[in-house]
C-alpha positions as CSV (number, residue, x, y, z in Angstrom):
1,M,14.6,9.3,12.0
2,V,14.0,6.0,12.7
3,S,16.5,3.1,11.3
4,L,14.5,0.5,9.3
5,Q,17.3,-2.2,9.6
6,N,15.7,-5.4,10.4
7,K,12.2,-3.9,10.8
8,V,9.5,-6.6,10.2
9,V,7.7,-5.0,7.3
10,V,3.9,-6.7,5.9
11,L,3.1,-5.6,2.6
12,T,0.1,-6.3,0.9
13,G,-0.8,-6.2,-2.9
14,A,2.9,-6.9,-3.2
15,S,2.9,-9.3,-6.3
16,S,3.1,-5.8,-8.5
17,G,3.3,-2.0,-9.2
18,I,3.6,0.1,-5.7
19,G,3.6,-3.1,-3.9
20,E,6.5,-4.8,-5.7
21,A,8.3,-1.4,-6.1
22,S,7.7,-0.9,-2.3
23,A,9.4,-4.5,-1.4
24,L,12.3,-3.7,-3.2
25,A,12.9,-0.2,-1.8
26,F,12.5,-1.9,1.6
27,A,14.9,-4.6,1.3
28,K,17.6,-1.9,0.2
29,E,17.0,-0.4,3.7
30,G,17.6,-4.0,5.5
31,C,14.1,-4.8,6.3
32,T,12.8,-8.2,7.0
33,L,9.9,-8.6,4.2
34,V,6.4,-10.7,4.4
35,L,5.1,-10.3,0.7
36,V,1.5,-10.6,0.8
37,A,-0.8,-11.1,-2.4
38,R,-3.2,-13.6,-4.1
39,R,-0.7,-14.3,-6.8
40,L,1.6,-16.8,-5.1
41,E,3.9,-17.2,-8.3
42,R,4.7,-13.8,-8.6
43,L,5.3,-13.3,-5.0
44,E,7.8,-16.2,-4.8
45,K,9.6,-14.6,-8.1
46,L,9.8,-11.7,-6.0
47,K,10.8,-13.3,-2.9
48,E,13.9,-14.8,-4.6
49,K,14.9,-11.5,-5.8
50,I,14.8,-10.1,-2.2
51,L,16.5,-13.1,-0.9
52,S,19.4,-12.9,-3.5
53,L,20.1,-9.6,-1.8
54,G,20.5,-10.9,1.7
55,V,17.3,-9.6,3.1
56,P,14.8,-12.4,5.0
57,C,11.7,-12.5,3.5
58,I,8.5,-14.6,2.9
59,A,5.6,-14.7,0.9
60,I,2.0,-15.6,2.0
61,K,-0.9,-16.1,-0.2
62,T,-3.6,-13.9,1.1
63,D,-6.9,-12.8,0.3
64,V,-7.1,-9.4,2.2
65,A,-11.0,-9.4,1.5
66,K,-11.2,-12.5,3.8
67,Q,-11.0,-12.2,7.6
68,K,-9.9,-15.7,8.1
69,D,-6.9,-15.3,5.4
70,V,-5.8,-12.1,7.3
71,Q,-6.1,-13.9,10.7
72,R,-4.1,-16.7,9.3
73,L,-1.5,-14.4,7.7
74,F,-0.9,-12.2,11.2
75,Y,-0.7,-15.6,12.9
76,L,2.2,-16.8,10.4
77,V,3.8,-13.3,11.1
78,E,3.8,-13.7,14.6
79,K,4.9,-17.4,14.7
80,E,7.7,-16.4,12.1
81,F,9.1,-12.9,13.4
82,G,7.4,-12.5,16.9
83,H,6.0,-9.2,15.7
84,V,5.6,-6.5,13.1
85,D,6.9,-3.3,12.9
86,V,5.4,-1.6,9.7
87,L,1.9,-2.6,7.8
88,V,1.8,-1.2,4.1
89,N,-2.0,-1.5,3.3
90,N,-1.3,-1.4,-0.6
91,A,-3.7,-4.2,-1.9
92,G,-6.8,-2.5,-4.0
93,I,-8.9,-2.7,-7.0
94,G,-10.3,-0.1,-9.4
95,R,-13.8,-0.3,-11.1
96,N,-14.7,2.0,-13.8
97,F,-18.6,2.0,-14.2
98,D,-21.6,4.4,-14.5
99,L,-24.0,4.2,-11.5
100,V,-26.6,2.5,-13.4
101,D,-24.0,0.0,-14.9
102,T,-22.4,-0.9,-11.4
103,S,-23.5,-4.5,-10.4
104,L,-23.8,-5.7,-7.2
105,K,-20.7,-7.9,-7.2
106,D,-18.9,-4.6,-8.8
107,W,-19.8,-2.6,-5.7
108,Q,-19.1,-5.4,-3.2
109,D,-16.0,-6.8,-4.4
110,T,-14.5,-3.0,-4.7
111,L,-15.6,-2.3,-0.8
112,D,-14.5,-5.8,0.1
113,I,-11.1,-5.7,-1.2
114,N,-10.5,-1.5,-0.6
115,V,-12.0,-1.2,2.5
116,S,-12.9,-4.2,4.4
117,G,-9.3,-5.6,3.6
118,V,-7.8,-2.7,4.9
119,F,-9.7,-3.1,8.2
120,Y,-8.6,-6.5,8.5
121,C,-5.2,-6.1,7.9
122,T,-5.0,-2.9,10.5
123,Q,-7.1,-4.7,13.1
124,E,-4.7,-7.5,13.1
125,A,-1.4,-5.8,13.1
126,V,-2.7,-3.3,15.8
127,R,-3.7,-6.1,17.9
128,L,-0.1,-7.5,17.5
129,M,1.5,-4.3,17.9
130,L,-0.3,-4.0,21.3
131,K,0.4,-7.3,22.4
132,K,4.0,-7.0,21.7
133,K,4.1,-3.1,23.0
134,T,5.5,-2.3,19.5
135,E,5.9,1.3,18.3
136,G,4.3,0.8,15.1
137,H,3.5,2.1,12.0
138,I,0.7,1.9,9.5
139,I,0.8,3.0,5.9
140,T,-2.0,2.9,3.5
141,V,-2.0,3.7,0.1
142,S,-5.3,5.5,-0.7
143,S,-6.0,7.7,-4.0
144,V,-6.2,11.2,-4.9
145,L,-9.7,10.2,-5.6
146,G,-10.2,9.5,-1.5
147,L,-10.0,13.1,-1.5
148,I,-11.7,14.2,-4.4
149,A,-14.2,12.6,-6.8
150,L,-14.5,11.8,-10.6
151,P,-17.6,10.7,-12.5
152,G,-17.9,7.1,-13.6
153,R,-16.0,6.0,-10.5
154,S,-18.7,6.4,-7.8
155,A,-17.5,2.9,-6.2
156,Y,-13.9,3.4,-6.3
157,C,-14.2,6.8,-5.2
158,A,-16.8,5.8,-2.1
159,S,-14.0,3.1,-1.0
160,K,-11.2,5.4,-1.0
161,H,-12.8,8.2,0.9
162,A,-14.4,5.6,3.6
163,V,-10.4,4.6,4.0
164,T,-9.4,8.1,4.2
165,G,-11.8,8.9,6.9
166,F,-10.8,5.7,8.9
167,K,-7.4,6.1,8.7
168,R,-7.8,9.9,9.8
169,S,-10.0,8.4,12.9
170,L,-7.0,5.8,13.9
171,R,-4.5,8.6,14.1
172,W,-6.1,10.1,17.2
173,E,-7.2,6.8,18.6
174,L,-3.8,5.2,18.2
175,K,-1.3,8.1,19.5
176,K,-1.5,7.3,22.6
177,N,-0.1,3.7,22.0
178,N,2.7,5.2,20.0
179,I,1.3,3.5,16.7
180,R,1.5,6.2,13.9
181,I,-0.9,6.1,10.9
182,S,0.2,7.6,7.6
183,L,-1.7,8.1,4.3
184,V,-0.5,8.0,0.7
185,H,-2.7,9.6,-1.7
186,P,-1.2,9.5,-5.3
187,A,-2.6,10.4,-8.2
188,G,-1.5,9.0,-11.8
189,V,0.8,6.2,-11.2
190,D,1.5,3.8,-14.0
191,T,0.1,0.9,-12.4
192,D,-1.9,-2.3,-13.2
193,I,-5.1,-0.6,-11.5
194,L,-5.4,1.7,-14.5
195,N,-6.4,-1.1,-16.4
196,D,-8.9,-2.1,-14.2
197,L,-10.3,1.2,-14.6
198,A,-9.9,0.9,-18.1
199,V,-8.2,4.4,-18.1
200,E,-5.9,4.8,-21.1
201,R,-2.4,5.2,-20.0
202,K,-0.5,8.8,-20.8
203,K,3.3,8.3,-19.4
204,W,3.3,12.2,-19.8
205,K,0.5,12.1,-16.7
206,M,2.2,9.2,-14.6
207,L,4.4,8.8,-11.5
208,R,6.4,5.5,-11.5
209,S,5.4,2.8,-8.9
210,Q,9.0,3.6,-7.8
211,D,8.5,7.2,-7.2
212,V,5.4,6.1,-4.9
213,A,7.4,3.4,-3.3
214,E,10.4,5.8,-2.3
215,Y,7.8,7.9,-0.5
216,I,6.6,5.3,1.5
217,V,9.7,4.2,2.6
218,A,10.8,7.7,3.5
219,L,7.3,7.8,5.5
220,A,8.3,4.8,7.3
221,S,11.6,5.8,8.1
222,R,10.0,8.8,9.8
223,D,12.8,11.4,8.3
224,I,11.0,14.7,7.7
225,F,13.7,16.1,5.5
226,W,13.7,12.7,3.2
227,I,9.9,13.0,3.3
228,I,10.0,16.8,1.8
229,K,12.6,16.1,-0.3
230,V,10.5,12.9,-2.2
231,R,7.9,15.1,-2.4
232,L,9.9,17.8,-4.3
233,L,11.3,15.4,-6.5
234,N,8.1,13.7,-7.5
235,I,6.9,17.3,-8.4
236,W,10.0,17.6,-10.6
237,R,9.3,14.0,-12.0
238,R,6.2,15.0,-13.2
239,F,7.4,18.3,-14.8
240,Y,10.3,15.9,-16.7
241,Y,7.7,13.1,-17.5
242,L,5.6,16.0,-19.0
243,M,8.5,17.2,-21.1
244,K,9.7,13.9,-22.0
245,Y,6.4,12.2,-23.0
246,Y,3.9,14.8,-23.7
247,P,2.7,14.2,-27.2
248,H,4.2,16.9,-29.6
């Protein structure tokens, strides 16, 4: 088990959903937070909430699809804190179109944010970890659609499959540098991305963002018993939500 106290955590997509919930969960563990997203107003509100807990926190407006933005982000992180211990790649978008209705912009936007954004952030984080000889941890939120596929979501599925393959390769590549790679493949989380995918929300099928956030923090702690506990708890939660919200 690794103590998360004072660990520097860079968290993308922190302005809502899983990212926001993860930021609050890491803050409770005493981590130093770097909040990253395009919506600065939301980041600032979250930053004030975290600072009120007595936890160091900064917010940096960043478009992860732009390499120069990401390079600037990690330059500022190094300048402010000297290193990074944990990167959580959470930023992502969803587009729900049949193949013939998918525009080049829809395709490119999905790949730019979901794939290139993960590549840029991971590359810069690893460069900083190697420079500072940090035994870091990179956690990436993919999707169950990075393991399976559904019709009408070809661009999204392609992006998440790409991320899954990319990270699995890095597990072997970075093992010698003591940099850990973790993947999270959530299914049915009640977040804004389902609005982007135009999927009807049915609460009895959903986990909460907080449920996934708890798992992400457990992974960062490297506590196998906590990880197993959260997994089992989330199975129970799905059962509970089914009983509570299933339409009778």
